[in-house]
N, C-alpha and C positions, 0 to 999 in steps of 0.2 A: 126528330120530337117535335109536337106541340107544347108550347104551353097553355097552362089550362087557361089565367086570369086575363081577362078580358079588362081593356082599359074603356070607362064608358064616359068620363069628362072631355068637353070640348076645351078645355084650361091645361096653357103648356105648365110639364113642370116645371116647377122653382128651378134657377138654378141654383148650384153649390161650387164652393171652392175645393171639395173635392168629388172628383167621378168617382163613383161606385158605381157595385154590377145593376143595384138596385133599380137607381136611377137612372139609367140605359137604359134599363128594360118598361120602364114608365113612359121614357123617352120614346121608345118604338113601336108602345100601345097610344104615344098621341098622333106620330107619323100616321102610324098605318088607319089615325080615325078619321085625320084634318090637313094632310098631305097628300098632295096627284104628281104619282110619277109623272117626269114628263117622255112621254112615250117614240118622243124624235130620236130618242137614244137606240131604240131597239133598231139593230141591222137589217132585218128579214124580216116578212110577213111569214113564214116557215118553219125560223127559226127563232128560239126560245133564248138569244142575245142580248146581251145591254151594251154599251161603252160607260164606261164606270169614269173614267180617265185617260189622256192620251194614252194609247196603245193598250189600255187593258180593259179587258171584258169579262162577264158573268154569264155561264150560260147552264145548260143542263146536258143532260146524259146524250141523248136525243144530235144535239148539236156536237157535244164533243164525237162521237162518233162516224160522224157526218165526215170524212176526208174529202172529198171534195166540192164542198162547201167549206173548211177549213182555206183549202190550197187557195180556191178563186177569188176569197175574201183577204186573204197576203197573210194569215197566221205562221205562226213563225215558232208557235210556244205554246204549247197544253199544261196545265198545272191539273190534274185530278185529286181532289182532297177525299176523295171514297173509294179509291183505290181495292177492288177484294174482286169475287167470285158470287156474292149473295146478289142476284137478280136484281130483287128487292131494295135494296140496302148502300149499293159496292156498283160500281163500274169498272170490267174488269177489260180495263186498256194497259196499253204499258208501252217502253219502248220502241217495240217490237211493228207494235199495231202501229204505228207512223213511219216507220222507217222510209216507207217509199214514199212518204209525202214529205220527208225529211224536213220532222216536225219535232224540234227535241222537247221531251216532256221528262214532267218531272208527276210521281206517286204517290201521293198519304194514305192511308189506310187507316183513313177519319171514320170516326163514328158518331153515328147526329143524335149523343143523348147528353145531356149533360154532367154526367159524371167521368167525359171522358178528355182526357188532361191535352188537347188542339196547341196548347199554349206553348208546348213543343217545339214544335215546325212555324212557329213563328218567323222567326231569325230566318230559317231557311227559306222557307214561301216568299218571305219576302225580297231577298236576293235573290233567288228567280226571276220572283216579276220585273225585277228593278234592272235586273242583266236584260233580260227581254226587252227592255224600254229602250234601256242607253243603245243599247246593240242596230236600236230603226224597226224594231218587232213588232209582231201584236201577238200579246200573250190569252188566252182564254182560258178564265179557271172555271172551274164546273165543277160540282159533287154529283147526284142523282137527279134534285129539282131544281139547286140553283140557288139558292135562300139564304141556308144555313152557316155549313162549311166550308164553303166556298165564300162564302162571303164574309165570313170572321176574317179567312185568310187576307183579302184585300182588305181588310179595314187594317188588322195587322198592315197592311202595308203603306192605308195613307198613312198611316198614325208615326212607323218608323220612315219613312223614304219623303214622305209629303209634310211631316213636320204637324200633320193635326191630331188634337187630341182625339178622345175616343168619343164625346161625342160629335165634336163637329165630321168626323169620318162615316159615321154613324148615321147622321144626317145626311153630310154631301153623298152618298153612297147607296140612300134612301130615296132620293130624289131622281136618280137615273136607274132606279129596277128596288118593285119590292121586294125590301130581300126579309129576312124572318130569323137574325141566329138565336139561338135556347138558351137558357136562362144562363146557366154553364160557360157558356164562352162567352155568354156578356161578363162573369163576374171576371172570366181569365182577360177579357179587352180592358175591365179596368186595371187590374193588377198591372199590367204593360201600361196604360197611364202612367202610374205611378213610377213604375221603374224609369221608363225613360223622360219624369220631370217635368207629364203633362198635364197638371192637375189644376188651372185656371180654367172655366168654362169664358172663352172669349166672346163669345154673342150678346 
């Protein structure tokens, strides 16, 4: 679900001692208007997938369903943030789908709407991603388009495992892929930020 408000200013949002969902929303709008994504992070001209950090990639459903591409590019893990059977809003993969490719799979029945509580999967997703990276693997985190559900889980991973605060994680990931988590997800990330004690913005 797209947020309706559009940020029209050119000034970066003022830093704050406590990171809120509204602050992250303003920061995201500023990034969208003023920051160019590094296109060198796109690893294929034919597939919508970007390297976010060592071993961690965000892509869309078409990339996720191309097993030959995944195997040829060394992917060992797939995290589907939109598992389900609805063609328009979900991706119908499973561990069985990837069994012949010997790819480890995790599915989360995510819904891209602000009222859906994605935060209950933050720890589980971060652990799956971290295990993939620590084992020397490569993990594709995807949803349908690769900008909201999957991006939010990667942001949570950056916060939990890479010790970034929510604003740092958002800006870091945005420079690697044009992501757009919905406003509800941004509030969940702000809450995670307070839980793990990363309230100060460090830039």
